[in-house]
C-alpha positions in Angstrom: -11.7 -26.8 -25.5 -10.7 -24.6 -22.4 -13.2 -24.3 -19.7 -12.1 -21.2 -18.3 -11.9 -17.3 -20.0 -9.4 -16.3 -21.6 -9.3 -12.3 -21.7 -7.0 -9.1 -22.3 -7.5 -7.0 -19.7 -5.4 -4.0 -18.6 -4.7 -4.5 -14.9 -1.1 -2.8 -14.5 -1.4 0.8 -16.2 -4.4 1.7 -17.9 -5.5 5.6 -17.1 -9.3 5.9 -16.5 -11.6 8.1 -14.9 -11.4 7.7 -11.1 -12.9 5.1 -9.6 -13.5 3.1 -13.2 -10.9 1.1 -12.5 -13.1 -0.8 -9.5 -16.3 -0.6 -11.4 -14.0 -2.3 -14.1 -12.5 -5.3 -11.6 -16.4 -5.4 -9.7 -17.8 -6.7 -13.3 -15.0 -9.1 -14.1 -15.2 -10.4 -10.7 -19.3 -11.0 -10.9 -18.5 -12.9 -14.7 -15.4 -14.5 -14.0 -14.3 -16.8 -10.6 -11.1 -16.5 -12.1 -9.7 -16.0 -15.9 -6.5 -16.3 -17.9 -5.4 -12.8 -18.8 -3.4 -12.6 -22.3 -2.5 -9.2 -21.4 0.7 -10.1 -19.2 0.2 -14.1 -19.3 -0.9 -14.8 -15.8 -4.4 -16.1 -14.1 -6.4 -13.9 -11.7 -8.9 -14.6 -9.0 -11.6 -12.4 -8.0 -13.6 -14.0 -5.3 -12.9 -12.9 -1.6 -12.7 -16.6 -0.3 -10.8 -17.6 -3.3 -8.2 -15.0 -2.5 -8.0 -15.3 1.4 -7.6 -19.3 0.9 -4.5 -18.5 -1.8 -3.1 -16.3 0.8 -3.2 -19.1 3.2 -1.9 -21.8 0.9 1.9 -20.8 0.6 3.0 -24.3 -0.4 1.1 -23.7 -3.4 0.9 -19.9 -4.1 4.5 -19.2 -3.6 5.8 -15.7 -2.6 9.2 -16.2 -5.3 7.4 -13.0 -7.0 4.6 -10.8 -6.2 4.4 -9.1 -9.7 2.1 -11.1 -11.8 4.0 -9.6 -15.1 7.3 -10.4 -13.6 8.0 -14.6 -12.9 11.4 -14.3 -12.0 12.2 -11.0 -11.0 16.2 -9.7 -11.1 15.5 -7.8 -7.4 14.4 -8.8 -4.3 11.6 -7.3 -1.8 12.8 -8.5 1.6 10.9 -10.3 3.5 7.8 -10.5 0.8 10.0 -12.5 -1.3 10.2 -15.1 1.3 7.9 -18.4 1.6 7.4 -20.5 5.5 9.4 -20.9 7.1 12.1 -18.7 6.3 9.5 -15.9 6.1 8.6 -15.7 9.7 12.3 -15.9 10.3 12.7 -12.5 9.0 9.4 -10.8 10.4 10.3 -11.9 13.7 13.3 -9.3 13.4 11.2 -6.6 12.4 7.5 -7.2 14.2 8.2 -5.4 17.2 9.0 -2.3 15.4 5.9 -2.2 13.9 3.7 -3.8 16.4 0.7 -2.0 18.1 2.8 -1.2 21.1 5.3 0.8 18.9 2.7 2.3 16.9 0.8 3.8 20.1 3.8 5.3 21.3 4.5 6.9 18.1 0.7 8.0 17.8 1.1 11.5 19.7 4.4 12.1 17.3 2.3 11.2 14.1 -0.6 13.3 15.3 1.9 16.2 15.6 3.5 15.7 12.4 -0.2 15.7 10.7 -1.0 19.1 12.2 2.3 20.6 11.3 1.9 19.6 7.8 -2.0 20.7 7.7 -1.3 23.7 9.3 1.0 25.9 6.7 -2.0 24.7 3.9 -5.1 25.4 5.8 -4.7 29.1 4.9 -4.0 28.7 1.0 -7.4 27.8 0.2 -6.5 25.8 -2.9 -3.8 23.0 -3.4 -3.3 19.9 -5.1 -3.5 17.5 -2.0 -1.1 14.8 -3.8 1.9 17.2 -4.3 1.6 18.6 -0.6 0.0 16.9 2.3 0.5 13.4 -0.1 4.2 14.0 -0.6 5.0 16.0 2.9 3.5 13.9 5.4 4.2 9.9 4.9 7.6 10.5 4.5 7.9 12.7 7.8 6.2 9.7 9.5 8.8 7.2 7.8 11.6 8.8 9.2 10.4 9.3 12.5 9.6 5.3 12.6 13.0 4.9 11.3 14.7 6.8 14.0 16.0 9.2 11.3 15.8 13.3 11.3 13.7 15.1 8.8 16.6 16.2 7.0 16.7 13.5 4.4 12.8 14.2 3.2 13.2 15.9 0.2 15.6 13.2 -1.3 13.2 10.4 -0.6 10.3 12.2 -2.1 12.1 13.2 -5.3 13.3 9.2 -5.3 10.1 7.7 -5.3 8.6 10.4 -7.9 11.5 9.2 -10.6 11.0 5.6 -10.0 7.2 5.9 -10.3 6.8 8.4 -13.5 4.5 10.5 -12.1 6.1 13.4 -13.1 4.6 14.7 -16.5 6.6 14.6 -19.3 9.2 12.1 -17.8 9.5 8.3 -17.9 10.0 6.2 -14.4 13.5 6.4 -13.8 14.8 3.3 -12.0 18.3 5.1 -11.6 16.3 6.2 -8.5 16.2 2.5 -6.8 20.0 2.5 -7.0 20.1 5.7 -5.1 17.7 4.6 -2.6 19.8 1.5 -2.1 23.2 3.1 -1.9 21.8 5.5 0.9 20.6 2.6 2.8 24.0 0.9 2.2 26.0 4.3 3.5 23.6 4.3 6.7 24.4 0.7 7.2 27.9 1.0 6.8 27.9 4.2 9.5 25.8 2.5 12.0 28.5 -0.6 11.8 31.2 1.7 12.4 28.9 4.1 14.9 26.1 2.3 16.3 23.4 4.5 18.3 20.4 3.1 20.4 19.1 0.2 18.9 16.0 1.0 20.5 15.3 3.9 18.4 17.2 3.6 15.4 16.2 1.1 13.2 19.2 0.7 11.1 21.1 0.3 13.9 18.4 -2.3 15.2 18.8 -4.7 11.6 22.6 -4.0 11.9 22.7 -6.2 15.2 20.2 -8.7 14.0 21.0 -12.7 13.4 19.4 -15.1 11.2 19.8 -18.6 11.6 22.6 -17.9 14.2 24.8 -15.4 11.6 24.7 -12.1 11.1 22.0 -10.6 8.8 23.9 -10.1 5.4 24.2 -6.4 4.3 22.1 -7.1 1.0 19.5 -8.2 3.2 19.3 -5.4 5.5 19.6 -3.0 2.4 16.9 -4.8 0.4 14.3 -4.6 3.9 15.2 -0.9 3.9 14.6 -0.8 0.3 11.2 -2.6 0.7 10.0 -0.6 3.7 10.6 2.6 2.1 8.7 1.6 -1.2 6.0 0.0 0.7 5.9 3.3 3.3 5.8 6.2 0.6 3.5 6.3 -2.8 0.9 3.5 -1.2 0.2 5.7 2.0 -0.2 8.6 -0.5 -2.6 6.8 -3.0 -4.6 5.8 0.0 -4.9 9.3 1.7 -5.7 10.4 -1.4 -8.8 8.2 -2.0 -9.7 9.2 1.8 -10.0 12.8 0.6 -11.4 12.1 -2.4 -14.4 10.3 -1.4 -15.0 13.2 1.5 -14.4 16.0 -0.8 -17.3 14.1 -2.9 -19.7 12.6 -0.1 -20.5 15.8 2.3 -23.1 14.1 4.0 -20.0 11.6 5.3 -17.5 14.5 5.8 -20.1 16.0 8.2 -20.8 13.1 10.2 -16.7 12.9 10.8 -16.4 16.6 11.5 -19.2 16.3 13.8 -18.0 12.8 15.1 -14.5 12.2 15.2 -14.9 9.1 16.8 -16.2 7.5 13.9 -13.0 8.2 12.0 -11.5 4.7 12.6 -14.4 3.1 11.0 -14.3 5.3 8.1 -10.9 4.4 7.5 -11.3 0.6 7.5 -14.2 1.6 5.2 -11.9 3.4 2.9 -9.4 0.8 3.0 -12.2 -1.9 2.0 -14.0 0.3 -0.9 -11.1 2.1 -2.5 -8.2 -0.9 -2.1 -5.2 0.1 -4.3 -2.7 -2.8 -4.4 -3.1 -6.6 -5.5 -0.7 -9.1 -5.2 0.9 -11.7 -7.2 1.9 -15.4 -6.3 3.8 -17.7 -8.4 2.7 -21.6 -8.5 4.5 -24.0 -7.0 3.2 -27.3 -9.1 0.7 -28.2 -11.1 -2.6 -28.0 -8.9 -6.6 -27.4 -10.0 -7.6 -24.7 -7.5 -11.3 -25.2 -7.6 -11.4 -26.1 -11.3 -9.1 -23.5 -12.4 -6.1 -25.7 -14.1 -2.8 -24.1 -12.4 0.5 -25.2 -13.8 3.9 -25.0 -12.0 5.6 -21.3 -12.2 2.2 -20.1 -13.5 1.9 -16.5 -12.2 -1.6 -15.7 -10.3 -2.9 -12.4 -9.3 -4.5 -12.3 -6.0 -7.4 -9.2 -7.0 -7.5 -7.6 -3.8 -9.3 -5.0 -5.4 -12.1 -7.4 -6.4 -11.9 -9.4 -3.1 -12.5 -6.3 -0.6 -15.8 -5.1 -2.9 -17.2 -8.9 -2.9 -20.9 -8.8 -2.4 -20.4 -12.3 -1.1 -18.7 -11.1 2.1 -20.0 -7.4 1.9 -23.4 -6.7 1.7 -24.2 -3.5 -0.3 -20.4 -4.0 -1.1 -20.8 -1.3 -3.9 -21.7 1.6 -1.2 -19.0 3.5 1.1 -20.9 2.8 4.8 -18.3 4.6 7.2 -19.7 2.8 10.0 -19.5 -0.8 8.3 -19.5 -3.4 10.9 -18.5 -6.2 10.9 -15.5 -5.1 8.2 -13.2 -8.0 7.1 -11.8 -6.4 4.4 -8.0 -7.7 3.4 -6.6 -4.3 1.6 -3.4 -5.4 4.0 -3.3 -9.0 2.6 -3.8 -11.9 4.5 -1.9 -14.4 6.6 1.4 -14.0 7.6 2.3 -12.1 4.9 0.2 -9.5 5.7 1.3 -6.2 5.3 4.3 -5.3 8.3 3.4 -1.6 8.1 -0.6 -1.9 8.8 -0.8 -0.7 11.8 1.2 2.1 11.5 -0.7 3.0 8.2 -4.2 3.2 10.3 -2.5 5.3 12.3 -1.8 7.8 9.4 -4.7 7.3 7.9 -6.7 8.1 11.3 -4.4 11.2 12.1 -4.5 12.6 9.0 -8.2 12.5 8.8 -8.9 14.0 12.1 -6.5 16.8 11.8 -7.3 17.8 8.0 -11.0 18.2 9.3 -10.0 19.8 12.7 -8.5 22.4 10.6 -10.2 22.1 7.6 -13.5 20.5 7.8 -15.5 22.2 4.5 -13.8 21.8 1.1 -14.5 20.3 -2.6 -12.8 19.2 -5.7 -11.1 21.9 -7.6 -11.8 20.7 -11.1 -14.1 20.3 -13.9 -14.9 17.1 -15.3 -13.3 13.8 -14.2 -9.7 13.2 -12.4 -7.9 10.2 -14.2 -6.9 7.4 -11.9 -3.5 4.9 -12.7 -4.0 1.3 -12.7 -1.7 -1.2 -11.0 -1.4 0.7 -7.9 -5.0 2.5 -8.3 -3.9 6.2 -7.5 -4.7 9.6 -8.3 -1.6 11.8 -9.6 -3.4 14.7 -8.8 -6.2 15.7 -6.2 -7.2 19.5 -6.6 -8.8 20.9 -3.2 -10.3 24.3 -2.5 -11.9 25.6 0.4 -13.2 29.0 1.4 
């Protein structure tokens, strides 16, 4: 008889009242250090120390797939779908663009973009935060970071909406993936024929990169650009929404940030910890007993970041949001060499948004009766109605 739990839990597409996903994940963590999920056929690790160890053991937990329900994907996310030593070769081509020094140079422009996006909203008194600021701001930052003009912002917003299926009455449309790939293929061809400044234009930079002494293949360049697109838009929008959801429903925390903006960086880290939106999967390379979990070669394992960052073994009062929490060793961006490439840029976006929003709109509330629904997988709100006087 198996000495592990076998459950049937929907961790990918369930719709539940806001924050219910985390309460369910918290309960699973306290009941099961690990379990086999019949709903999709994969292992689930739930505790902070185990998940961090798995992130740091790529020889067993491979990045050949990072989607628990898709062990043999027909697509690629580079550099995510690569293991050591190849992974760091890709990262070395990209790190400079997303390092703290590069983000610090962009920070004044990011703050300006936040202010410019919020100002026309401030006089309205009522908005859907996700469909206004959430759609508008991250894509502007993304295009700015890529060295591209803002003219194509609408294309990316519409394509990501189609891919995510978050438009009522319209299912996910994966032809949008091909459209994004075609956009980047055309940009790459244009930069190869007429390069721009590689210190400013990211596509030109990639067009000149080499891997193992050979030019970076076009297919790799396009895969990298698609990965950066998907990681820069929906995830930032979802995380921003949870920040504003919390502050709309916790006026004491909101007032503290209005009175003391220096608390914003600490608050952002706590929102990332308390409202983690993304889990990551790994593919097992060989049979292995992982602290009693009987892994088999080619099994998929979900590293439930959402459970890890709320683990009371690591975080005192883990179920409480403490905007001045210290220390705060959350792993919302992952861990080890696969830690999110854009984490510094994401922090800057979140901090700039919260500072500028509360400078211009210091008092607001949820504008909805009853509870808001949140979607699983990427734990996200599809709508966030806010109102102010």
